[in-house]
Structure formats: structure tokens, C-alpha cells
C-alpha positions as CSV (number, residue, x, y, z in Angstrom):
1,M,110.2,125.8,114.2
2,N,107.0,124.1,114.8
3,E,105.3,126.3,112.0
4,I,107.9,124.7,109.6
5,F,107.2,121.2,110.6
6,R,103.5,121.8,110.4
7,A,104.0,123.2,106.9
8,L,106.1,120.2,105.8
9,I,103.5,117.6,107.4
10,D,100.3,119.6,105.9
11,T,102.1,119.7,102.4
12,F,102.9,116.0,102.5
13,G,99.1,115.4,103.9
14,K,97.7,117.5,101.1
15,G,99.6,115.9,98.5
16,W,98.5,112.3,99.6
17,E,94.9,113.6,99.4
18,R,95.3,115.1,96.0
19,G,97.4,112.0,94.7
20,D,100.0,114.7,93.9
21,V,103.2,113.0,93.9
22,D,105.2,116.4,93.2
23,A,103.8,117.9,96.3
24,I,104.6,114.7,98.1
25,C,108.1,114.8,97.1
26,S,108.5,118.7,97.7
27,V,108.8,117.9,101.4
28,F,112.0,115.6,100.8
29,T,115.5,116.6,100.0
30,D,117.3,114.7,97.1
31,D,118.9,112.6,99.5
32,A,116.3,111.8,101.7
33,V,115.2,108.5,103.2
34,F,111.7,107.1,103.4
35,L,110.5,104.4,105.3
36,E,107.0,103.0,104.9
37,T,107.1,101.1,108.1
38,P,109.7,100.4,110.7
39,F,110.2,97.0,109.3
40,S,110.5,98.0,105.7
41,G,113.5,98.7,103.4
42,P,114.3,102.4,103.0
43,D,113.7,104.2,100.0
44,R,116.8,106.3,99.6
45,G,116.9,109.4,97.3
46,M,114.3,111.4,95.5
47,A,113.9,108.8,92.8
48,A,112.8,105.8,94.9
49,I,110.8,108.1,97.0
50,R,109.0,109.2,93.8
51,A,108.7,105.6,92.7
52,Y,107.0,104.6,95.9
53,W,104.4,107.2,95.8
54,K,103.8,107.3,91.9
55,D,101.0,104.8,91.9
56,I,99.1,106.5,94.6
57,P,96.7,108.2,92.2
58,L,95.9,105.0,90.4
59,Y,94.8,103.2,93.5
60,Q,93.6,105.4,96.2
61,A,90.3,107.4,95.8
62,E,88.5,109.6,98.4
63,T,91.5,110.1,100.4
64,N,91.5,112.0,103.6
65,F,94.9,112.9,105.7
66,E,94.7,114.1,109.3
67,S,97.7,114.7,111.5
68,G,97.8,115.2,115.4
69,E,99.9,117.5,117.5
70,I,103.6,118.1,116.7
71,Y,106.1,116.8,119.2
72,A,109.4,118.5,118.5
73,A,112.9,118.2,120.0
74,G,115.5,120.2,118.3
75,P,115.8,119.1,114.5
76,W,113.4,116.0,115.4
77,F,109.7,116.0,115.1
78,A,107.1,113.4,115.3
79,T,103.3,113.5,115.0
80,E,100.5,110.8,114.4
81,F,98.5,110.4,111.5
82,R,95.3,109.0,110.0
83,C,94.7,108.6,106.6
84,T,91.5,107.1,105.1
85,F,90.9,106.2,101.5
86,R,88.9,103.9,99.1
87,R,90.7,101.5,97.0
88,R,89.9,102.2,93.5
89,R,89.9,98.5,92.2
90,T,87.6,97.0,94.9
91,G,85.9,99.8,96.7
92,E,87.6,98.6,100.0
93,P,87.6,101.4,102.9
94,V,91.2,101.6,104.2
95,D,91.8,103.2,107.6
96,A,95.5,103.8,107.9
97,R,96.9,105.1,111.0
98,G,100.5,105.7,112.3
99,A,103.1,108.0,113.2
100,L,105.3,110.3,111.1
101,A,108.9,111.1,112.4
102,S,111.6,113.4,110.9
103,I,115.0,114.3,111.3
104,C,115.5,117.6,109.8
105,W,118.6,119.8,109.7
106,W,119.3,123.4,108.5
107,E,122.2,125.4,107.9
108,R,122.2,128.4,110.2
109,R,121.1,130.8,107.5
110,T,118.2,129.2,106.6
111,Q,116.5,130.5,109.7
112,S,116.2,133.8,108.3
113,L,115.1,132.7,104.9
114,G,111.5,131.6,105.3
115,L,109.5,128.2,104.6
116,A,109.9,128.0,100.8
117,K,113.8,128.2,101.2
118,A,113.9,125.8,104.2
119,R,112.1,123.2,102.7
120,R,114.4,123.1,99.8
121,T,117.5,123.3,102.3
122,A,116.4,120.9,104.9
123,G,117.4,117.4,104.8
124,C,114.8,115.1,106.2
125,R,114.3,111.5,106.8
126,L,110.5,111.0,107.1
127,E,109.5,107.8,108.5
128,S,105.9,106.3,108.6
129,T,104.9,103.7,111.1
130,G,101.4,103.0,109.3
């Protein structure tokens, strides 16, 4: 299962690095919930998640995403992350660090279908404490 979790995190991180909103959104289901921080309001559903990430390519440059070891227990997993980038408007460097936590669930048949299908079938709530 860690391989699936790693693939989800890596897809998310590569999407953030490239400013690829489609890649970022590909790790979420249509009914997913995204929390930017533990104190922010939830972005519920794909439209809200896409709206949150849509301006990333306009405001961030030279983006680098790294994540740590995955800690998993059943359908839950978490990892730390570090994302560095430069603000396009001011040139200010940003070093964002935090944790990603997700709750994923799969139908039993998904286990034999492979990663691409698992990503589409999984329901995930990805939370960031950046």
C-alpha cells in the first residue's frame, strides 16, 4: 500500500513543481476535501480544489517539492513535506514546510486493479499543515 501512497504524494508534488493543476487534481476524487492548514476552511469537491490551485503557476516559480518517509496505518497515511519557490511578483523566496495527511479508502476489488485505477477509485482527504 505504501507504493500507492508514495505515487499519490509524488504525483501531487510533481504537479506542484510544474504548476500543473490537472496533475495536482488527479490525486483527488470528485468528493475530496482539501485543507490548506488545520485552521483554514475546507475546500470541498473537485471544483473547489481546482480553484484553490489554479493560480499557482501565476504566482510561484522555481518550485521544488520534497516529501519524507510515509507513515501508514490502514487507510491513513502521512508524510512531512518541504516546498520551496520564488514569488513571481517580488522575487521573494518561500520555504513552506508542513505535513500531508490523507484518509483513503478503496473498494476491495481495487487492490488487484493497479495504481491508475486505484487513484481514480480512491477517496482521499488531503490535509496540509504548511
